[in-house]
C-alpha positions as CSV (number, residue, x, y, z in Angstrom):
1,X,125.9,109.1,115.5
2,X,126.4,105.4,116.0
3,X,122.7,104.6,115.2
4,X,123.0,106.7,112.0
5,X,126.0,104.7,111.0
6,X,124.0,101.5,111.7
7,X,121.2,102.7,109.5
8,X,123.6,103.6,106.6
9,X,125.3,100.2,107.0
10,X,121.9,98.4,107.0
11,X,120.9,100.2,103.8
12,X,124.3,99.5,102.1
13,X,124.3,95.8,103.0
14,X,120.6,95.5,102.0
15,X,121.4,97.1,98.7
16,X,124.2,94.6,98.0
17,X,122.1,91.7,99.1
18,X,119.2,92.8,96.9
19,X,121.5,93.1,93.9
20,X,122.7,89.5,94.5
21,X,119.1,88.3,94.8
22,X,118.2,90.1,91.6
23,X,121.0,88.3,89.8
24,X,119.8,85.0,91.2
25,X,116.0,85.4,90.8
26,X,115.7,87.8,87.9
27,X,112.1,88.9,87.4
28,X,110.8,85.8,89.2
29,X,110.4,86.7,92.9
30,X,109.9,84.4,95.8
31,X,112.2,81.8,94.2
32,X,109.5,81.0,91.7
33,X,111.8,79.6,89.0
34,X,114.6,78.3,91.3
35,X,115.3,74.6,91.8
36,X,114.5,74.5,95.5
37,X,112.1,72.7,97.7
38,X,108.8,74.3,98.8
39,X,106.6,73.6,101.8
40,X,103.2,75.1,102.5
41,X,101.1,74.1,105.5
42,X,99.5,75.5,108.6
43,X,102.9,76.0,110.3
44,X,104.5,77.9,107.4
45,X,101.4,80.1,107.1
46,X,102.3,81.6,110.5
47,X,105.4,83.3,109.2
48,X,105.0,83.3,105.4
49,X,101.3,83.7,105.0
50,X,100.1,82.4,101.6
51,X,103.7,82.1,100.3
52,X,105.5,78.7,100.5
53,X,108.6,78.3,102.6
54,X,111.4,77.6,100.2
55,X,114.8,76.0,100.8
56,X,116.3,79.1,99.1
57,X,114.7,81.4,101.7
58,X,115.6,79.1,104.7
59,X,119.3,79.1,103.7
60,X,119.4,82.8,102.8
61,X,117.9,83.8,106.2
62,X,120.1,81.4,108.1
63,X,123.2,82.8,106.3
64,X,122.3,86.4,107.2
65,X,121.5,85.4,110.8
66,X,124.8,83.7,111.2
67,X,126.8,86.5,109.5
68,X,125.2,89.1,111.7
69,X,126.2,87.0,114.8
70,X,129.8,86.6,113.6
71,X,131.3,89.1,116.1
72,X,129.8,87.0,118.9
73,X,131.3,83.8,117.4
74,X,134.7,85.5,117.1
75,X,134.6,86.7,120.7
76,X,134.6,90.4,119.7
77,X,131.3,91.0,121.6
78,X,129.8,89.4,124.6
79,X,126.2,88.1,124.4
80,X,123.5,89.9,126.2
81,X,119.7,90.2,125.9
82,X,120.3,93.8,124.9
83,X,122.7,92.9,122.1
84,X,120.6,90.0,120.9
85,X,117.5,92.3,120.6
86,X,119.5,94.8,118.6
87,X,120.9,92.1,116.3
88,X,117.5,90.6,115.7
89,X,116.0,94.0,115.1
90,X,118.7,94.7,112.6
91,X,118.0,91.4,110.8
92,X,114.2,92.0,110.6
93,X,114.6,95.6,109.3
94,X,117.4,94.4,107.0
95,X,115.1,92.0,105.2
96,X,112.3,94.6,104.8
97,X,114.7,97.1,103.3
98,X,116.4,94.4,101.1
99,X,113.0,93.2,99.8
100,X,112.0,96.8,98.9
101,X,115.3,97.4,97.2
102,X,114.9,94.2,95.2
103,X,111.8,95.7,93.6
104,X,113.3,99.2,93.3
105,X,116.4,98.0,91.4
106,X,115.0,95.0,89.6
107,X,114.7,95.9,85.9
108,X,111.5,93.9,85.8
109,X,109.8,96.0,88.5
110,X,111.0,99.4,89.6
111,X,108.8,101.8,91.7
112,X,106.1,102.0,89.0
113,X,105.4,98.2,89.2
114,X,105.6,98.1,93.0
115,X,101.9,97.3,93.2
116,X,99.9,94.3,94.5
117,X,98.7,93.3,91.0
118,X,102.4,92.8,89.9
119,X,103.6,91.0,93.0
120,X,101.7,87.7,93.7
121,X,103.7,86.9,96.8
122,X,102.7,90.1,98.5
123,X,99.4,90.8,96.7
124,X,96.7,89.5,99.1
125,X,98.2,91.3,102.1
126,X,98.8,94.9,100.9
127,X,98.1,97.8,103.2
128,X,98.0,101.2,101.6
129,X,101.3,101.8,99.7
130,X,103.2,98.6,100.7
131,X,102.8,95.0,101.8
132,X,101.4,94.3,105.3
133,X,104.7,92.5,106.2
134,X,106.6,95.8,105.8
135,X,104.4,97.5,108.3
136,X,104.2,94.7,110.8
137,X,107.9,93.7,110.7
138,X,109.1,97.3,110.7
139,X,107.3,97.7,114.1
140,X,108.7,94.4,115.4
141,X,112.3,95.1,114.1
142,X,112.5,98.7,115.2
143,X,110.8,97.8,118.5
144,X,113.3,95.0,119.2
145,X,116.2,97.3,118.4
146,X,114.8,100.1,120.6
147,X,114.2,97.8,123.5
148,X,117.8,96.5,123.1
149,X,119.1,100.1,123.3
150,X,116.9,100.8,126.3
151,X,118.2,97.7,128.1
152,X,121.8,98.6,127.3
């Protein structure tokens, strides 16, 4: 039951976060029209592929990482490898779900336009019905969470 509640919470928070990002970015994904710095080099390609690393995404991801770890900072939870793996797994899956919900609820996209030809930042790495990142990071995120539960 606890894991089901975590999944529901993940989807609800990802939905709220996607809606915030839709308000910020509008139809221009990957911070295309935002006044933010961009870096693209061999190092950024390891995590972001052909997409540039942006200040917008660095601070967004740092914010989520810190917020998810808030119960540790408040002393409500004690750190352990098991807990950290579950938190990191949550964060990874959160960003996948949030990204998909961004497309689903963005008036400029929707499910009909969720295709590589409409999404330049995912286009070159599309596997079957969704971006490669969704497949790869779903395995990584769910795997980290499962190992965290196993170590518990």
